[in-house]
N, C-alpha and C positions, 0 to 999 in steps of 0.2 A: 209862531205857535202859542207862545204865552199871551201875546195881545189878544188873539182870536179867542182863547179860553177865557180871559177876563172879561171880554166883551160879552161872550155868551153867557157867562155866569154872573153877570152884574147884579141880578136880583139876590143871589146868595152872598155876594160880596157885601151888598149894602145891609143885608140882615146881620151878617158877622160883625160889620163895622159898628152897626147901632148897639149890638149886645156889647161889644168891647168898649164902647165909649164911656170914659169916666172910671174904668177898672184898670188894675195893674195885675197883681198875681192872680186875683179871682177870675180872670178871664179865662183860664185854663179850665176850670170846672163849671163856671157859669155859663160859657159859650160852647161848651162841648158839642152840643146838637148842631148849632149852626156851623161850627167848625167842620164837623163830619159832612154836613150837607154840601158845604163849599167844596170840600175835598173831593167829594164823589163827582160833583159837576165838573170840576177841573179835570179830573182824571179821564173823563170822556174825551177831552180835547187835547190831552198832553200825555197820550201813551205811545208805545212803540209803533203800533200800526198806523197811527195817525201821522207820525214822524215819517215813516216809510212812504205813505201817500204823498206827503208834501215833497219829499225828496224826488219821487217819480214824477210828480207834476213840475217841479223845478227843472229836471233833466229835459223833459219833453219841451218845455218852454226855451231852454237854452239851445236845443237841438234846432227848434223852429227858427230862432233868432240866427244861427250860423248858417242855415239854408238860404235865408233870405239875403244874406251878405254876399 
C-alpha cells in the first residue's frame, strides 16, 4: 500500500523534497503547503477503505490459488 501511494504521489514527493533541500528546522514552516499537498495525496491511497479493498483482493487471490491446487 505504501509503495503504491508513493508511486502515485511521486509529483508531490518531488515538490516536497525540492522545498526541503538545504533546510533543517525551517522546513516545518517553509514547506507547509507542499507537506499538506503530499499528505492529502498519500491519504487517498493509505486509508482504511483502500486497506479493506486490498485485503479482499488478497483473499480472492488466495482462494483462487487454493482452488487450482
